VEXDREN-2710 file (C-alpha; in Angstrom, 1 decimal):
% VEXDREN-2710
k/r/px/py/pz
1/MET/-18.1/0.0/9.6
2/THR/-20.6/0.4/11.0
3/GLU/-23.5/-2.2/11.4
4/GLN/-25.8/0.3/9.9
5/ASN/-22.9/0.4/6.1
6/SER/-22.4/-3.3/6.5
7/MET/-26.2/-3.7/5.9
8/GLN/-27.1/-1.5/2.8
9/LYS/-27.6/-3.0/0.3
10/PRO/-25.4/-3.0/-3.0
11/MET/-25.7/-0.1/-5.9
12/ALA/-24.7/-2.1/-8.6
13/THR/-27.9/-3.1/-10.9
14/GLU/-27.1/-6.2/-13.2
15/GLN/-26.5/-3.7/-16.4
16/THR/-24.0/-3.0/-14.4
17/ALA/-22.5/-6.0/-13.6
18/LEU/-22.9/-6.5/-16.8
19/GLN/-19.9/-4.5/-17.7
20/PHE/-17.4/-6.2/-15.5
21/GLY/-15.6/-9.6/-16.6
22/GLY/-15.8/-12.5/-14.3
23/PRO/-12.1/-12.5/-14.0
24/GLU/-11.6/-8.6/-13.2
25/LEU/-14.3/-9.3/-10.7
26/MET/-12.2/-12.1/-9.0
27/HIS/-8.9/-9.5/-8.9
28/VAL/-10.7/-6.9/-7.6
29/HIS/-11.7/-8.9/-5.1
30/GLU/-8.6/-10.0/-4.0
31/SER/-7.3/-6.4/-4.1
32/MET/-9.7/-5.2/-2.0
33/GLY/-9.2/-7.9/0.4
34/ALA/-5.6/-6.5/0.5
35/LEU/-6.9/-3.2/0.9
36/THR/-9.1/-4.2/3.5
37/GLY/-6.5/-6.1/6.1
38/ALA/-4.3/-3.1/5.5
39/LEU/-6.5/-1.3/7.0
40/GLU/-7.3/-2.8/9.4
41/HIS/-3.9/-3.9/10.8
42/ILE/-3.8/-0.1/11.0
43/HIS/-6.4/0.4/13.3
44/MET/-5.3/-2.4/15.3
45/HIS/-1.6/-1.1/15.3
46/GLN/-2.5/2.4/15.7
47/ALA/-2.6/2.6/19.7
48/HIS/0.7/1.0/20.3
49/ILE/2.5/2.7/17.8
50/GLN/4.7/5.5/20.0
51/ASP/6.7/7.4/17.7
52/LYS/5.0/10.8/16.7
53/GLN/6.1/10.7/13.3
54/LEU/4.9/7.4/12.8
55/SER/1.7/7.8/13.7
56/SER/1.7/11.3/11.7
57/ILE/2.4/9.1/8.6
58/VAL/0.2/6.5/9.4
59/MET/-2.6/8.5/9.8
60/ALA/-2.3/10.7/6.9
61/GLN/-1.8/7.1/4.8
62/LYS/-4.7/5.6/6.2
63/GLN/-7.3/8.5/5.1
64/PHE/-5.6/8.0/2.0
65/LEU/-6.1/4.5/2.2
66/GLU/-10.1/4.8/2.9
67/THR/-10.7/7.4/-0.1
68/VAL/-8.8/4.6/-2.4
69/TYR/-11.4/2.0/-1.1
70/ASN/-14.5/4.4/-1.5
71/VAL/-13.6/5.4/-5.0
72/ILE/-12.9/1.7/-6.1
73/VAL/-16.3/0.6/-4.2
74/GLU/-18.2/3.2/-5.8
75/THR/-16.3/2.0/-9.4
76/ILE/-17.3/-1.4/-8.8
77/GLN/-20.7/-0.8/-7.9
78/THR/-21.6/1.9/-10.9
79/ALA/-18.9/1.5/-14.0
80/ASN/-18.8/5.0/-13.8
81/GLU/-16.2/7.4/-13.5
82/PRO/-16.2/8.5/-9.5
83/ALA/-17.5/11.5/-8.1
84/MET/-14.2/11.4/-5.9
85/LYS/-10.5/11.2/-7.6
86/ILE/-8.2/9.3/-5.7
87/GLY/-5.8/12.1/-6.5
88/ASN/-1.9/12.2/-5.1
89/TYR/-0.4/11.3/-1.9
90/ASN/2.3/13.3/-0.7
91/MET/4.8/12.0/1.5
92/GLN/5.4/14.3/4.5
93/GLN/9.3/14.6/4.6
94/GLN/11.2/15.9/1.4
95/HIS/13.2/12.9/-0.3
96/PRO/15.8/12.4/2.2
97/THR/18.8/10.3/0.6
98/PRO/18.6/6.8/2.0
99/THR/21.6/5.2/4.7
100/PHE/23.6/2.1/3.4
101/GLY/25.0/-0.1/5.2
102/PHE/24.3/-2.4/8.2
103/THR/24.3/-1.2/11.7
104/PRO/25.8/-4.5/14.6
105/LYS/22.6/-5.1/16.4
106/ALA/20.8/-8.5/18.4
107/PRO/19.1/-10.9/15.9
108/ALA/16.1/-10.7/15.1
109/LYS/12.8/-12.7/16.1
110/PRO/9.4/-12.7/16.0
111/ILE/7.4/-10.9/18.9
112/THR/4.9/-13.6/21.3
113/GLN/2.9/-10.8/23.1
114/THR/1.0/-7.6/21.9
115/ALA/2.6/-6.1/24.4
116/GLN/6.0/-6.4/22.8
117/LEU/4.7/-4.3/19.9
118/THR/7.5/-2.1/18.5
119/ASP/7.1/1.2/16.1
120/GLU/9.6/-1.4/13.9
121/CYS/7.4/-4.2/13.8
122/ILE/4.0/-1.8/13.2
123/SER/6.2/0.3/10.6
124/SER/7.6/-3.1/8.9
125/ALA/3.6/-4.7/8.9
126/ILE/2.2/-1.7/7.0
127/LEU/5.1/-1.8/4.3
128/GLY/4.5/-5.3/4.1
129/HIS/0.8/-4.5/3.7
130/LEU/1.3/-1.7/1.4
131/LYS/3.5/-4.1/-1.0
132/GLY/0.6/-6.1/-1.5
133/ILE/-1.7/-4.0/-2.4
134/VAL/0.9/-3.0/-4.8
135/SER/1.2/-6.2/-6.2
136/THR/-2.5/-7.2/-6.6
137/PHE/-3.4/-3.6/-7.8
138/SER/-1.3/-4.3/-10.7
139/THR/-2.0/-7.3/-11.8
140/THR/-5.8/-6.4/-11.3
141/ALA/-5.0/-3.1/-13.6
142/LEU/-3.7/-5.1/-15.9
143/GLU/-6.5/-7.7/-16.1
144/ALA/-9.5/-5.2/-16.1
145/SER/-11.2/-5.2/-19.0
146/GLN/-14.2/-2.1/-17.3
147/PRO/-11.9/1.1/-19.0
148/VAL/-13.2/3.1/-15.7
149/LEU/-11.8/0.3/-13.4
150/ARG/-8.9/-0.4/-15.1
151/ARG/-7.9/3.3/-15.0
152/VAL/-9.1/4.2/-10.9
153/ILE/-6.7/0.7/-10.2
154/ALA/-4.0/1.3/-12.3
155/ASP/-3.9/5.3/-10.9
156/SER/-3.4/3.9/-7.1
157/VAL/-1.0/2.1/-8.1
158/PRO/1.9/5.2/-7.8
159/GLN/0.3/6.3/-4.8
160/VAL/0.3/3.1/-3.1
161/ILE/3.9/3.0/-4.1
162/GLU/4.6/6.4/-2.7
163/MET/3.2/5.3/0.5
164/ALA/5.5/2.2/0.8
165/TYR/9.0/4.5/0.0
166/GLU/7.6/6.7/2.7
167/ILE/7.4/3.9/5.6
168/PHE/10.6/2.6/4.0
169/LEU/12.6/5.7/4.2
170/TYR/10.7/6.2/7.9
171/GLU/12.9/2.6/9.0
172/ASN/15.8/3.4/7.2
173/GLN/16.0/5.9/9.5
174/LYS/15.5/4.2/12.5
175/ALA/17.5/1.6/11.0
176/TYR/14.9/-0.7/11.5
177/TYR/15.3/-1.2/7.6
178/GLU/18.6/-1.5/6.2
179/VAL/20.4/-2.0/2.3
180/PRO/23.5/-3.0/2.1
181/GLN/25.8/-2.3/-0.8
182/TYR/28.3/-4.3/-2.8
183/ASN/31.8/-3.3/-3.3
184/THR/32.5/-0.7/-5.8
185/ALA/33.5/-3.0/-8.1
186/ASP/30.6/-5.0/-8.3
187/MET/28.2/-2.1/-8.2
188/LEU/30.0/-0.9/-11.5
189/HIS/29.6/-4.6/-13.1
190/ILE/26.2/-4.5/-12.8
191/ILE/25.3/-0.9/-13.6
192/ASN/27.5/-0.8/-16.4
193/HIS/26.3/-4.7/-17.8
194/PHE/23.6/-3.1/-20.6
195/ALA/24.5/-0.7/-23.2
196/LYS/21.9/1.1/-25.4
197/ILE/20.6/-0.3/-28.5
END
């Protein structure tokens, strides 16, 4: 954000402000904090990404999240339908089947220096941010009384879920995010636990 942008006066008027409830604005504030944190960490990590595939994914996601951010800002400052639509996030890769099971590796521990940053650290951090955004956006959409804001936030949730799934698939392919399976009998027990009404 440039200094000029940060010095701009808010566009909202008193009439606009009165279209929102206090609790929903606090939820929006929390949601925007989660979104801002994700964007800031993406900017900090970008220079450390080694894998071109991850870099491409992160660039596309950053651009999409910036659009989401700007649309929400416009919505809360005007309480009107935003001029720009968020649209759909499209993953860069076709939906590969996740790999199940574990591969042997050394015990994990946190890094202690920036020089130790790896694509695994970065992709994991981004996935954590995306999960946080989905969580706060879901709560905000459920609590929003202003209809345009509720729809904008609610429509963003499946898009961020898609982004998180894309990072999960990337991590899974690299064996950063491994998914165990139970034995077949236990899996079938869980799957068949419920019956239709």
